[in-house]
Every structure is written in C-alpha cells, then in structure tokens.
N, C-alpha and C positions, 0 to 999 in steps of 0.2 A: 504493502500498500505505499500511496503517496503522495504526499499533505503540499499543496502549492496556495501559499497565503501574499495575499491583496490589498493597500491601504483603507480601500477604504468594504475591501470583502470577506469572507471565509468560502474556501472552492477546495473541497476535499473532492482527490480522483485516486479512483480504483480501478485497481488494476490484475485480468485477470491472463497469464503468457507461457507457455506449455517455456520456454528458458528461466532459464533467474534471475539477470539482473539487468533492472531497466534505467534507464537514468532519463528524467521527461525535467523540460524545462521548458520556459512562457516566458519570455516581458510580461511588466506588470506596469497599467495605467492609474493613473489617477483619474474617475470619471463623477465629476459633480454631477448636479441637478438645481438647473432653475426654482425650488421653491420657497416658497413663502412661507418664516420664521412659525417654528410651531406644526409646523408639515413636520413625517415620519415618511416613506417611501419603503416597500418594502418589493422586491422585485426577487421573484423565480427562474433560472435556465436552461434547461437540460440540452446537451448533446452529445454526442456518439459519433467517435475519428480512432478511426484504425491504426496505430501505431508498429511500427517494425521493430525488432528487435533480433540485431544478430548477436552471436554465438562466439568465444574461441575457433571452436567447429569450423567456423562459415556456416550453420542450419541459419534457416532463420521462416522467424514465424511473428504471427499475428498477432496483437493483444487489446483491449478492444477501453477504452477510457472514457467515461460519463462521469461527465463533469459538472455537480449539483451548483449552482452560485445562485444564492444568500444574503442579498445587499440592504444592508441598511444606511440613509441619508438620515443624520439628526442632525438639525440645525439648532443655533443660541438660543433661546427664548424673545422672541423679538420686547420692547414694551409691552405694556400693558396699552390694553383698548379703555376707548371712551368713557364707556361704560365702569370698566372698574373701579378705573383712577375714579369716577366720583361718584362711584359706588364709596370706594375709599376716605372719601371726603375734600376731594383736593377741588379746590378752584381751577378753571382750566381758560386760558382764553388764548385769541383767534383770531381771523382776519379774512377777511371777504375777498374772493377773487372776480374779480371782471372783466381783467383782461381775458383770461379766457390763454394767457400766457405758461407755458412749459418751464420759460428761463423764467418768472416772475414769483413761479408756488415753487422752484426748488432752491430758489431765494426764500423765501418767505420759510419751507424746514424746516433751512437748514439755518436762518439768523433766531429760531429756538421757537416759532406758536405751538403750542400744545395739539391744533385743529388750522385746518383753512376747508373752508366752504368754496366748491366752487359755485358759483349761480350760474345756476342755466335759467331763473327767469329774467332777472334785470341784467344779464349779463350775455355779449350776444348769439355764445355761441351755446352745441348741441350737448348730443351724448359723444356723434364721432370724434366734435370740439373739445369733450371732458378728458378725452383718457388719454392723451397727450401729457396732459395736467396731472393727473393720476398719477400716471410714471413718473413722472417725476415728483411727487409727492413723496409716491416709495422709495425712493432714492433717497430720501432724505429724512425715513425714517417717519413721517408722519401724517397723521389721520385725515383724510379726508372728507368731506360729507358733504354730500347733490343735492340742491336743491329748486327741487324741482317748479317748472314755471306756470305746473296743476296740478290739484290734489286728483289723480285718474290713474285708474288702472295699467294701462299704458308707456304712461311714462316713468313713476313708478319701477315695473317690471322691467326698459331698457332702462333706469337708470341699475338697480339691485346685481346685476346683470356681470357692470364692471369690481362690483364686487367694494362702492366704499367703504366702511365703519361705520358712518350715519347719514341719515334719511332726511329730508326739512320740509315742508307740507306747506303750501300757504295758504293762508285764509282759512283756517277754523273754525268754524264757527258756535258749530254744539260738537256733542258726545257721539251724534249717531255723525257727522261728517268724523270723527273722529276714530268711533271704528273702523268706518267705511279704511280709511287709511289703513290704520294696522293690517286693514283683510287684505290691501293690497303688495304687504311684507311678508306676507303668510306662505305658505302655500297647505292648499288640499287636504286634509278637511278642516284645518284651522283658519286656510283666504279664501282669497283666489290668484294669488301669483302663478304667473306662466309658468310652464317647468322646462328649463332646458340646462337643468347645477351636473351637467356632462358631462358639462363641452367649455364652460363660458368663463369668464375675467374671478368671478367671487366663488366660486373651488379650486382656483388652481388648473383651468380649464380639462378639471375631470379629477387629478389626483390625487387634489385630495379627500379622500374617502368618507373623511367625519364632517363630511360638510353639514350636510342635513343636520345633522345630531348635533352640532355649536350655531348654527347662525343666528339665531333668536336670540343664542346670548349674548354673542355677540356685534350683534345691528341696534346700533341708537337711533329711536324715532324719534323725532320731533316736530311735534306739532307749531305753526305760527296762532298767536293771537292778534290780529291787528285793526283789529273793528269793535263800534260797540257791541253792536250782538257778540264779538270772540266775549268781552270782557263780562256780558255777563253769566256766561255758561265756563269761568276761567275751573271755577272748580271741575266739574264736570268732567269740562275735560280732559285734565291732567290726573284724576279717575279712574278712567278710559284703557281697562286690561291692556299692555303694549304702549303705551306709550307713553315715552322717558324722561321728554324734553317740552314746553313751553316755552317758545324761543317768543317774544315779545319784537313787536315792528310799531317801533311810535311814530315812521313815520305819515305808514295807512293810517293808524286811533286818531292820528291831529287831523290825517282830512278827511276822515266819517263822519266827525263829527261839527266838522266846521271850519277848520282850523290851519289846514293845507300848508301856510305859511305862519305858523307861531305854533315848532311843538311846543315850547316851550307855556305855552298857557296853563296857565290853573288850571284850568276842565281839566285835559289829554292830561295832568300831570297825578294829577285827584284819578281820575283814571286808567292811569295806571301805576299808581298806588295800590286801586282795588284791585287789578287782579293780581298784582305781585305778591299780595295778603294771599286772598286764594289756592295761586299755586307755593306760597310756605308756607301754608296751613298743613298741605297736605305731605303728608311723609312717604318719599319714595321709596324706602326699605317695608310700605306694607300696602304699596298697591297707588301709593299716588307720583309725585314727577317734578323730574330737580328744574331747574330756572334758568332758561337762559339771554341775555339781551345783547345790546343793540348802544354802546357810547352815541353821548352827542359833545354836540359845544357844549352843553348845559347840562350834560348829566354823564360828569368823563369816569375813565371805566373802571376809577377807584372808587367812588359812586356806588353804584353796581352795586359793585365787591362790599362796603358797606352795609349795605340792601342785601346783605343776604343771594347775590344772583351761586348759581353756581359755575358757569358759563359767560362769560365775556365776549364779544368781538368786540375790538379800538381802534379799526378801520379797512377802510376798504385799499383793494391794489391801488387803482386807477388813483385817488385820492390821495394818498402819500404820494405818486410820481407826480398830480396834478400844482403843488402841493410844493415841491421841492424844486418844480420846476419855477417856477409861476413866482415863489422867491428868487432862484440864483438870475431871473432874468430882471430882476426887480434890483438887486445887487448894484451887479453890469450897471444899470443904467445910472442910477442914487452915485455911482463912483463916478461916471461924467461925469454927471452934471455940478459936484458939489469938488470934483478935480480929487477926493480923495487919495490918499498915498496909504489907507489903511488894509489895501490886500498885499501891499510891498511887505507886510513886517511878518504872512508867512510864507512866501517863499517855498521856504529850507522845509514845507510841507508839500511842495507844489504836486511834489510827485506820489505821495495819498490822494492829492485831491483827483490829480489830472496824468489819470496813469502813462494815459497814451505821448504825455508832450514827455 
C-alpha cells in the first residue's frame, strides 16, 4: 500500500500487483476554491488507471491503482453579519451609494463603514449595475444592503439572488405591507420567493449546500417608515415576524405632511419622535425591530445615536463628493480674488493631496 499526501487533500492509493515493489510518484498542486467565508466544500473523486511495474527479472505486470480523494476546504471565519452584530448590541454606521460606482463602493468599504446601502430607489442603477458594487464591497469585506425601488416580489427576488446581507423595502405603511415584504424574502411554504438557489450568487452559485438552512438567520429585512400613515402603524410594523429593522425616512415623511422644504419643522420632528418611540418600545429579541435612520443637517449622526438608533447612515456618496468638489473650487477662486498665499505653506504636503504632481 502506498500513501500520497497533498497540501489540501488526503489521498490513499491501494495497489494490487503480481510483482513486489512499486514506486509511485505524483506531483502535487495546491488547489484554491473561490468560496465565500464560512463555507466548506467537500469533493470526492475516484479514478482507476493501470500501472506497469518491472522486476529485476525483466517481467512486466499490471497493477490497478484506485485513488479516492476527499478535499475539505475551510476558510477562516468572516466578520459577523449585520444581524448578529445588532443582536450583540452594536451601533452600526453606514453610507448610501447612489453613484453605482464600484470604485466608490470599494473605497467606502475600505474606509471602515459597517455597511453600504446600494440605493436602487433613487440611484440610477438597477440589478446589473448593483452587482459590480456588491463585488467591490465583498472585496473590502463590507456588507451590502440593497434598497429596492418598490416593495414587490419581482424586485425582491432579483435583489436577494445577488446575495446581499440586507434588503430595504420602501414606503411600508401597515403590518399588512410588512408581512408581504417578508413573504417576498422567504421560500415557500413560508413565503413566495422564487427559487433558483442552486445557481444564484446568494448560494455561492450552488456551492453553499447549507444556504437554505441559514439564509433567514443571516438576512436583515428592513422596512422603511416614511409617511404619516406609516408612523401611525410603526409599532405594528415593527412587531411583524421577520421584520428586523425599521428605517426612518425623514424627507419623505416631511413631504407627506406638507413640509417638503422644511424637514426640521417641529411637526415633522414630533412625528419622527412618535415613530421612534414606537419602535424603541419593542424588544428585537422578543419579536420587535431595531431602529435605523439617516442623519440630516439638523439631526447629526450622534443625535440619532443618543436617541437609541441601532443603525445610522451619515452620508451619500455623491453628496460627499459634491461637498468636497464645491469646497475645492470655492477655495481656489477665493485665493485668486484675495491674492492669498495661504496655500503656499502647504506645498510640502502637495504629494499627499495631488499625487499626479
């Protein structure tokens, strides 16, 4: 019996031959599999081939070698999911991505945001444009949340098949709406989600054999409350089985009560407070929901945090670039008008600011 050892495999070769000594040599190669974290792949292959052995008496005999290879590939655990981090009591900070730029998505992930919301409701992109952003975020090990343009089974199905950690449904106004949203995320008989789990990205294209067993535990389902009607039923929406998080929408909420240009109005803030208290009054560990929100000029990220928000989004990618670009142009023009030489003292740092020079 001869034993062959591979870096990631265990191979046993059994030889039956009419002549005594056989020497088997086989080159080894390290095989890497493009698996997502926490996935384990087992492969078994059997092959039979004739091997000729020549003895000192110059007689030739044929032996049969059966090689059975079992490969187990384990990847070191990835960071915890958004859902598990919320359950551990963390407050998460994220960014909305409207540009659908994979480069900006990757920068956001590498910058340290806990999550990035790829916004298909107000951003120009759709499913095909969202996928490269998810690839970029995965490379930066940052969870992606897909915000749908509408709460429908068709949009949810296509979005979920991409494999985001979270999905956000807009304009949920009642527990009935919320139950429908949850049903779009679950396979029958628990829901109405269409099934192609054997080939889609969400299941690592079918490589993750445990996908059906754990997808509900890992997916964060978010419902947006962004209307006067939604505020009235915020507590009921938060109590729906499967709803993990209530995302407040301050701009649409202010518009719904007649204050489109004044989201800081006292009436709007009072209505926001009503919805916040309804959600915070529920216990996520007992069927309630976590509270998520978007910071505004009059309502900074820290303000949301102090009021008990569990997920805070502080900016939009295009807004960050807009502000930086406007400030850059303004600074240049002001220097020309004032004849200011203030920038000269920073010339020694020019390489850090303008790498192309």
